[in-house]
LUMRO-788723 format. One line per 10 residues: number of its first residue (from 1); for each residue z, y, x of C-alpha. Coordinates in nm, 3 decimals, always signed. Example, Ala and Ser with C-alpha at 12.3 -4.5 7.8 and 13.67 -1.06 7.14 Angstrom:
// residues 2
1) +0.780 -0.450 +1.230 ~ +0.714 -0.106 +1.367
END
This chain:
// residues 456
1) -3.223 -1.322 +1.903 ~ -2.878 -1.536 +1.996 ~ -2.613 -1.414 +2.179 ~ -2.337 -1.546 +2.358 ~ -2.011 -1.392 +2.569 ~ -2.000 -1.492 +2.909 ~ -1.744 -1.436 +3.143 ~ -1.988 -1.161 +3.292 ~ -2.050 -0.923 +2.979 ~ -2.298 -0.981 +2.665
11) -2.616 -1.160 +2.776 ~ -2.884 -1.392 +2.568 ~ -3.213 -1.557 +2.625 ~ -3.391 -1.230 +2.795 ~ -3.342 -1.184 +3.199 ~ -3.259 -0.880 +3.137 ~ -2.964 -0.865 +2.930 ~ -2.822 -1.115 +3.160 ~ -2.863 -0.913 +3.462 ~ -2.704 -0.609 +3.272
21) -2.470 -0.824 +3.235 ~ -2.418 -0.950 +3.544 ~ -2.427 -0.608 +3.716 ~ -2.164 -0.438 +3.468 ~ -1.928 -0.770 +3.528 ~ -1.965 -0.699 +3.926 ~ -1.836 -0.312 +3.831 ~ -1.538 -0.432 +3.714 ~ -1.468 -0.649 +3.875 ~ -1.447 -0.403 +4.216
31) -1.105 -0.306 +4.302 ~ -0.956 -0.013 +4.283 ~ -0.851 +0.060 +4.633 ~ -1.224 +0.023 +4.688 ~ -1.295 +0.316 +4.429 ~ -0.926 +0.523 +4.524 ~ -1.085 +0.741 +4.827 ~ -1.373 +0.870 +4.527 ~ -1.114 +0.894 +4.254 ~ -1.037 +1.200 +4.102
41) -0.683 +1.160 +4.118 ~ -0.709 +1.129 +4.479 ~ -0.950 +1.474 +4.563 ~ -0.629 +1.643 +4.300 ~ -0.366 +1.544 +4.557 ~ -0.582 +1.633 +4.866 ~ -0.698 +1.960 +4.722 ~ -0.284 +1.996 +4.656 ~ -0.200 +1.919 +5.029 ~ -0.493 +2.122 +5.167
51) -0.421 +2.394 +4.936 ~ -0.039 +2.398 +5.042 ~ -0.054 +2.534 +5.355 ~ -0.230 +2.883 +5.355 ~ -0.012 +2.956 +5.041 ~ +0.320 +2.828 +5.213 ~ +0.243 +3.019 +5.499 ~ +0.186 +3.317 +5.275 ~ +0.511 +3.256 +5.060 ~ +0.715 +3.155 +5.380
61) +0.668 +3.476 +5.559 ~ +0.713 +3.681 +5.281 ~ +1.034 +3.534 +5.169 ~ +1.194 +3.499 +5.540 ~ +1.071 +3.869 +5.568 ~ +1.264 +4.038 +5.264 ~ +1.547 +3.796 +5.301 ~ +1.603 +3.940 +5.661 ~ +1.547 +4.254 +5.610 ~ +1.760 +4.253 +5.302
71) +2.028 +4.076 +5.502 ~ +1.973 +4.365 +5.771 ~ +2.008 +4.636 +5.504 ~ +2.388 +4.531 +5.364 ~ +2.538 +4.740 +5.527 ~ +2.348 +5.006 +5.342 ~ +2.303 +5.060 +4.978 ~ +1.953 +4.941 +5.010 ~ +2.032 +4.542 +5.145 ~ +2.108 +4.495 +4.762
81) +1.810 +4.634 +4.622 ~ +1.558 +4.464 +4.901 ~ +1.718 +4.096 +4.819 ~ +1.704 +4.095 +4.441 ~ +1.352 +4.178 +4.454 ~ +1.275 +3.917 +4.722 ~ +1.419 +3.665 +4.466 ~ +1.283 +3.756 +4.185 ~ +0.916 +3.760 +4.356 ~ +1.043 +3.398 +4.472
91) +1.103 +3.329 +4.100 ~ +0.764 +3.443 +4.059 ~ +0.616 +3.240 +4.325 ~ +0.764 +2.954 +4.147 ~ +0.561 +3.002 +3.875 ~ +0.276 +2.949 +4.065 ~ +0.382 +2.613 +4.231 ~ +0.497 +2.441 +3.876 ~ +0.131 +2.554 +3.736 ~ -0.039 +2.374 +4.079
101) +0.152 +2.069 +4.077 ~ +0.115 +2.109 +3.703 ~ -0.260 +2.138 +3.762 ~ -0.366 +1.911 +4.050 ~ -0.005 +1.659 +4.081 ~ +0.059 +1.622 +3.685 ~ +0.393 +1.704 +3.679 ~ +0.553 +1.866 +3.405 ~ +0.911 +2.057 +3.537 ~ +1.030 +2.293 +3.292
111) +1.114 +2.603 +3.323 ~ +1.490 +2.729 +3.469 ~ +1.702 +2.897 +3.278 ~ +1.609 +3.270 +3.245 ~ +1.843 +3.552 +3.366 ~ +2.142 +3.647 +3.158 ~ +2.083 +4.048 +3.196 ~ +2.361 +4.189 +3.035 ~ +2.656 +4.463 +3.248 ~ +2.943 +4.543 +3.143
121) +2.894 +4.767 +2.864 ~ +2.621 +4.489 +2.688 ~ +2.288 +4.690 +2.809 ~ +2.059 +4.583 +2.977 ~ +1.972 +4.784 +3.328 ~ +1.854 +4.802 +3.684 ~ +2.187 +4.756 +3.834 ~ +2.233 +4.445 +3.575 ~ +1.907 +4.251 +3.664 ~ +1.971 +4.242 +4.021
131) +2.337 +4.146 +3.964 ~ +2.174 +3.908 +3.757 ~ +1.901 +3.818 +3.996 ~ +2.177 +3.790 +4.292 ~ +2.387 +3.537 +4.080 ~ +2.143 +3.326 +3.964 ~ +2.158 +2.951 +4.103 ~ +1.773 +2.908 +4.043 ~ +1.688 +3.240 +4.207 ~ +1.852 +3.070 +4.535
141) +1.687 +2.747 +4.481 ~ +1.351 +2.915 +4.467 ~ +1.413 +3.054 +4.803 ~ +1.516 +2.747 +4.913 ~ +1.227 +2.601 +4.743 ~ +0.991 +2.839 +4.971 ~ +1.179 +2.760 +5.342 ~ +1.223 +2.363 +5.296 ~ +0.855 +2.344 +5.154 ~ +0.670 +2.521 +5.456
151) +0.752 +2.322 +5.761 ~ +0.682 +2.013 +5.515 ~ +0.381 +2.187 +5.400 ~ +0.254 +2.187 +5.765 ~ +0.343 +1.846 +5.848 ~ +0.082 +1.746 +5.564 ~ -0.184 +1.936 +5.597 ~ -0.193 +1.800 +5.979 ~ -0.144 +1.436 +5.894 ~ -0.385 +1.444 +5.587
161) -0.646 +1.647 +5.759 ~ -0.585 +1.451 +6.058 ~ -0.665 +1.104 +5.875 ~ -0.894 +1.210 +5.631 ~ -1.182 +1.347 +5.892 ~ -1.099 +1.028 +6.129 ~ -1.134 +0.810 +5.852 ~ -1.468 +0.935 +5.740 ~ -1.619 +1.046 +6.051 ~ -1.558 +0.669 +6.184
171) -1.719 +0.551 +5.853 ~ -2.015 +0.702 +5.889 ~ -2.065 +0.681 +6.261 ~ -2.340 +0.409 +6.242 ~ -2.555 +0.780 +6.056 ~ -2.462 +0.974 +6.347 ~ -2.741 +0.717 +6.560 ~ -3.004 +0.796 +6.292 ~ -2.946 +1.151 +6.191 ~ -2.866 +1.353 +6.551
181) -3.018 +1.016 +6.791 ~ -3.025 +1.266 +7.046 ~ -2.665 +1.236 +7.085 ~ -2.627 +0.870 +7.138 ~ -2.616 +0.810 +7.448 ~ -2.721 +0.584 +7.695 ~ -2.725 +0.302 +7.396 ~ -2.987 +0.470 +7.223 ~ -3.343 +0.517 +7.270 ~ -3.587 +0.741 +7.026
191) -3.922 +0.697 +6.977 ~ -4.081 +0.879 +6.740 ~ -4.389 +0.783 +6.480 ~ -4.535 +0.907 +6.154 ~ -4.237 +1.123 +6.029 ~ -4.006 +0.858 +6.108 ~ -3.773 +0.781 +6.407 ~ -3.562 +0.466 +6.504 ~ -3.299 +0.372 +6.737 ~ -3.264 +0.081 +6.894
201) -2.888 -0.007 +7.022 ~ -2.814 -0.190 +7.300 ~ -2.484 -0.269 +7.154 ~ -2.471 -0.309 +6.773 ~ -2.073 -0.431 +6.805 ~ -1.963 -0.098 +6.895 ~ -2.084 +0.098 +6.593 ~ -1.957 -0.259 +6.366 ~ -1.590 -0.210 +6.465 ~ -1.598 +0.169 +6.448
211) -1.685 +0.141 +6.120 ~ -1.457 -0.118 +6.002 ~ -1.172 +0.068 +6.147 ~ -1.322 +0.422 +5.976 ~ -1.330 +0.225 +5.675 ~ -0.988 +0.048 +5.654 ~ -0.810 +0.435 +5.743 ~ -1.046 +0.556 +5.493 ~ -0.933 +0.338 +5.220 ~ -0.535 +0.389 +5.313
221) -0.614 +0.783 +5.342 ~ -0.540 +0.793 +4.915 ~ -0.167 +0.616 +4.964 ~ -0.118 +0.827 +5.274 ~ -0.171 +1.146 +5.069 ~ -0.001 +1.017 +4.781 ~ +0.295 +0.933 +4.973 ~ +0.364 +1.284 +5.108 ~ +0.290 +1.450 +4.757 ~ +0.572 +1.244 +4.631
231) +0.791 +1.433 +4.882 ~ +0.661 +1.764 +4.739 ~ +0.702 +1.640 +4.348 ~ +1.067 +1.572 +4.447 ~ +1.063 +1.914 +4.617 ~ +0.919 +2.081 +4.278 ~ +1.145 +1.873 +4.033 ~ +1.445 +1.888 +4.257 ~ +1.442 +2.301 +4.280 ~ +1.222 +2.503 +4.089
241) +1.341 +2.291 +3.727 ~ +1.658 +2.416 +3.570 ~ +1.983 +2.263 +3.717 ~ +2.168 +1.993 +3.545 ~ +2.441 +2.167 +3.459 ~ +2.191 +2.391 +3.273 ~ +1.978 +2.148 +3.100 ~ +2.319 +2.009 +3.067 ~ +2.476 +2.305 +2.898 ~ +2.124 +2.313 +2.652
251) +2.214 +1.937 +2.561 ~ +2.548 +1.992 +2.454 ~ +2.468 +2.363 +2.259 ~ +2.202 +2.162 +2.087 ~ +2.471 +1.904 +2.019 ~ +2.699 +2.101 +1.853 ~ +2.439 +2.221 +1.654 ~ +2.358 +1.881 +1.525 ~ +2.750 +1.829 +1.450 ~ +2.799 +2.145 +1.255
261) +2.533 +2.092 +1.049 ~ +2.640 +1.669 +0.994 ~ +2.988 +1.824 +0.930 ~ +2.817 +2.105 +0.630 ~ +2.622 +1.845 +0.512 ~ +2.910 +1.578 +0.467 ~ +3.133 +1.876 +0.331 ~ +2.869 +1.961 +0.064 ~ +2.830 +1.610 -0.020 ~ +3.239 +1.563 -0.059
271) +3.215 +1.835 -0.255 ~ +2.919 +1.762 -0.495 ~ +3.070 +1.386 -0.534 ~ +3.391 +1.579 -0.649 ~ +3.264 +1.775 -0.871 ~ +2.969 +1.588 -1.058 ~ +3.227 +1.317 -1.008 ~ +3.590 +1.276 -1.028 ~ +3.646 +1.629 -1.148 ~ +3.404 +1.590 -1.475
281) +3.584 +1.250 -1.538 ~ +3.931 +1.435 -1.472 ~ +3.814 +1.774 -1.718 ~ +3.692 +1.451 -2.012 ~ +4.020 +1.309 -1.951 ~ +4.222 +1.630 -2.043 ~ +3.998 +1.727 -2.350 ~ +4.055 +1.362 -2.451 ~ +4.403 +1.357 -2.380 ~ +4.456 +1.703 -2.590
291) +4.277 +1.567 -2.859 ~ +4.444 +1.256 -2.915 ~ +4.786 +1.466 -2.898 ~ +4.681 +1.700 -3.176 ~ +4.573 +1.362 -3.367 ~ +4.912 +1.156 -3.269 ~ +5.044 +1.253 -3.647 ~ +4.758 +1.256 -3.869 ~ +4.580 +0.926 -3.711 ~ +4.788 +0.736 -3.501
301) +4.519 +0.468 -3.441 ~ +4.254 +0.729 -3.366 ~ +4.465 +0.832 -3.167 ~ +4.585 +0.542 -3.002 ~ +4.192 +0.413 -2.967 ~ +4.142 +0.775 -2.771 ~ +4.395 +0.662 -2.524 ~ +4.249 +0.347 -2.455 ~ +3.924 +0.525 -2.411 ~ +4.101 +0.782 -2.163
311) +4.293 +0.566 -1.967 ~ +3.889 +0.335 -1.916 ~ +3.784 +0.664 -1.771 ~ +4.126 +0.683 -1.547 ~ +4.023 +0.373 -1.381 ~ +3.669 +0.485 -1.347 ~ +3.787 +0.807 -1.175 ~ +4.050 +0.644 -0.948 ~ +3.710 +0.432 -0.832 ~ +3.528 +0.677 -0.770
321) +3.797 +0.828 -0.540 ~ +3.852 +0.526 -0.392 ~ +3.468 +0.489 -0.276 ~ +3.489 +0.885 -0.215 ~ +3.806 +0.812 +0.021 ~ +3.642 +0.534 +0.170 ~ +3.323 +0.755 +0.266 ~ +3.545 +0.983 +0.423 ~ +3.780 +0.718 +0.656 ~ +3.814 +0.402 +0.508
331) +4.199 +0.351 +0.530 ~ +4.100 -0.057 +0.621 ~ +3.911 +0.071 +0.931 ~ +4.233 +0.312 +1.025 ~ +4.496 +0.012 +0.967 ~ +4.235 -0.304 +1.125 ~ +3.985 -0.190 +1.298 ~ +3.590 -0.239 +1.299 ~ +3.601 -0.616 +1.272 ~ +3.796 -0.587 +0.887
341) +3.619 -0.263 +0.837 ~ +3.260 -0.411 +0.906 ~ +3.317 -0.705 +0.739 ~ +3.413 -0.491 +0.384 ~ +3.123 -0.305 +0.408 ~ +2.874 -0.639 +0.454 ~ +3.075 -0.810 +0.144 ~ +2.950 -0.516 -0.055 ~ +2.532 -0.569 +0.100 ~ +2.305 -0.686 -0.172
351) +2.259 -0.951 +0.101 ~ +2.461 -1.282 +0.296 ~ +2.543 -1.029 +0.612 ~ +2.703 -1.245 +0.912 ~ +2.961 -1.012 +1.104 ~ +3.008 -1.090 +1.444 ~ +3.306 -0.799 +1.640 ~ +3.355 -0.889 +2.005 ~ +3.567 -0.675 +2.134 ~ +3.872 -0.670 +2.406
361) +4.033 -0.330 +2.261 ~ +3.955 -0.097 +2.032 ~ +3.757 +0.252 +2.117 ~ +3.890 +0.605 +1.974 ~ +3.864 +0.719 +1.638 ~ +3.558 +0.912 +1.657 ~ +3.372 +0.667 +1.817 ~ +3.523 +0.428 +1.584 ~ +3.407 +0.608 +1.319 ~ +3.081 +0.671 +1.410
371) +3.042 +0.304 +1.492 ~ +3.159 +0.202 +1.148 ~ +2.933 +0.488 +0.930 ~ +2.638 +0.354 +1.131 ~ +2.646 -0.032 +1.045 ~ +2.693 +0.115 +0.706 ~ +2.429 +0.325 +0.667 ~ +2.194 +0.005 +0.785 ~ +2.317 -0.204 +0.601 ~ +2.238 +0.028 +0.291
381) +1.851 +0.082 +0.423 ~ +1.890 -0.336 +0.395 ~ +1.991 -0.340 +0.068 ~ +1.778 -0.063 -0.081 ~ +1.456 -0.120 +0.120 ~ +1.456 -0.452 +0.336 ~ +1.380 -0.742 +0.093 ~ +1.549 -0.952 +0.340 ~ +1.708 -1.298 +0.234 ~ +1.999 -1.240 +0.527
391) +2.093 -1.000 +0.850 ~ +2.354 -0.981 +1.067 ~ +2.592 -0.725 +1.219 ~ +2.628 -0.756 +1.604 ~ +2.908 -0.550 +1.813 ~ +3.009 -0.604 +2.142 ~ +3.115 -0.401 +2.476 ~ +2.889 -0.379 +2.782 ~ +3.079 -0.177 +3.063 ~ +3.166 +0.193 +2.951
401) +2.928 +0.162 +2.643 ~ +2.970 +0.002 +2.233 ~ +2.676 -0.188 +2.125 ~ +2.581 -0.260 +1.768 ~ +2.296 -0.435 +1.640 ~ +2.203 -0.496 +1.292 ~ +1.915 -0.737 +1.186 ~ +1.741 -0.866 +0.883 ~ +1.438 -1.076 +0.811 ~ +1.311 -0.830 +0.540
411) +0.956 -0.696 +0.515 ~ +1.018 -0.492 +0.860 ~ +0.801 -0.088 +0.904 ~ +1.103 +0.133 +0.955 ~ +1.028 +0.430 +1.114 ~ +1.314 +0.646 +1.299 ~ +1.046 +0.929 +1.174 ~ +1.149 +1.308 +1.123 ~ +1.304 +1.323 +0.744 ~ +1.396 +0.923 +0.718
421) +1.750 +0.812 +0.750 ~ +1.711 +0.675 +1.076 ~ +1.619 +1.007 +1.190 ~ +1.905 +1.153 +1.055 ~ +2.134 +0.847 +1.193 ~ +1.961 +0.893 +1.605 ~ +2.089 +1.280 +1.550 ~ +2.409 +1.183 +1.467 ~ +2.423 +0.952 +1.743 ~ +2.247 +1.158 +2.003
431) +2.503 +1.427 +1.966 ~ +2.708 +1.188 +2.104 ~ +2.565 +1.101 +2.385 ~ +2.426 +0.782 +2.176 ~ +2.129 +0.625 +2.159 ~ +1.951 +0.448 +1.869 ~ +1.637 +0.219 +1.935 ~ +1.468 +0.095 +1.613 ~ +1.257 -0.216 +1.648 ~ +1.059 -0.309 +1.307
441) +0.725 -0.452 +1.327 ~ +0.541 -0.487 +1.011 ~ +0.590 -0.828 +0.816 ~ +0.961 -0.819 +1.014 ~ +1.191 -0.896 +1.154 ~ +1.353 -0.540 +1.171 ~ +1.627 -0.530 +1.451 ~ +1.800 -0.162 +1.480 ~ +2.000 -0.140 +1.778 ~ +2.286 +0.134 +1.827
451) +2.440 +0.261 +2.156 ~ +2.758 +0.452 +2.121 ~ +2.974 +0.560 +2.471 ~ +3.284 +0.378 +2.472 ~ +3.586 +0.587 +2.508 ~ +3.919 +0.393 +2.486
END
C-alpha cells in the first residue's frame, strides 16, 4: 500500500491510518501552555513550595533558638559552643536544602568550601573546630538563608495554595452540581431515575463564566509558581553555594597548577632540544676539530676538509640555537611587536597566510608572548593537519580583551578534546583568564578564536 507524508502525520488509503495520523497531529499541535498545569515540572515545583513551608518553619525555629541562646550565653563559656553547634546545624540544613533543590527544581549547586580545622599547634581539636565554624563565612550564610527563607516560604506557600485551590475549584465548578446536587442551591432541581440523576439549571451562564475564570487561573498557576521558585533558586545559589572568593581561589589554584606544569614542560623541552640538538652537534664539532688539529701536519688537505665539515656543523648548530631562542621568545616580538612577529611566523607556514593586526597599542609582554605562541601553534596545526590552501590571522582589541582568530579552508574536524594540542592550548589560555573557541565542522572551514585579557 502506498504511503505519503501529510501535514498531520503518516497516512495511506486506509481511513484508520489517516485518523491515527490526524490524532497525532492534533496532539502535537496542542499548545504547551495547556499541558503545563499537568506537567511533571509544575508538580515538582509545586511540591517544592508546599514542602518548603513545614521545612522552613522547623529550621527557622531551631536556628533562632540556637542563635538566641548562644548570644545570650556569650557572657559565659557556654555561648560559643551553642553558637558553633547552631551554625554547624545550619550547614547540615544546607545539605538538605541543596538536595531538595536538586531533586525538585533541577538546580545544581556545588558544596561550599570545607572547614579548615587547624589549631595553632597544627592539630584538629574541639576548640579548633568551633573556631573554624565561627570564622567560616559559609556558616553564617547558611544561617542567613534560614532566616530569609522562612518569610519567603510562608508567602510562597500562601500564594501557591490559594491560587492552585481557587483555580481548580472554579474549573471543576460544573462537577459540583452533578456530584453534590443537593448543594446546588435554588437553581438546581434534582430528579432521580434508574440509578441516574440529572440536574436542570436555570442559569448556565454562571457555570460557564466560573469555569472559564477557573481555567485561566489554572493555566496561570504554573507560571506563578515558577516565578516564586525563581527566588528560591537565587537564595539557594547565592547563600548555600561556595562564595565568589572561594570559587576564585579554587580557580586560581587550578590555574597556578596549569602554569607550573606548562613551565616545567617548556623547561624539559628546552633541555631536550639542547641536549639532543645543539649540544650533540657542538660535541661532534669539538671532536672533528680535535681530529683536524692532529692531522694538520700529516694531511693538510684532509684536515682542511674536516674543518669545512666542522664549519657546516657550526652553521647548523647556530640555526638550531636560533630556532630554540625563537621558541623561547623571539627577538622580533620584543623589538617590533605582534604584527612583525606574526608576519614572520606566517612566512614559514606551508600555505599562504594573510595577517592583519589592528592594535592601537601593545599589550604587556606576557600577554603578547601568549598571543604569539597561540597563533604559532595554530599555524603549525594548519601546516601539519588541515590540508588547507590558504589561511588568515586576525588580531584586534575589543574593550579590555585581545582577540585572535585563525581561519583556514582545510578539511576541518579539529577538536579541543583531551590529549590534543588544542586542549593544551586551551589550558594555557585558561590559566590567564583566556578562552579558546574551536569551530571546525567536518569538511571545513576551521575557525579558531582565542580571547585574552588586555593589559597595557
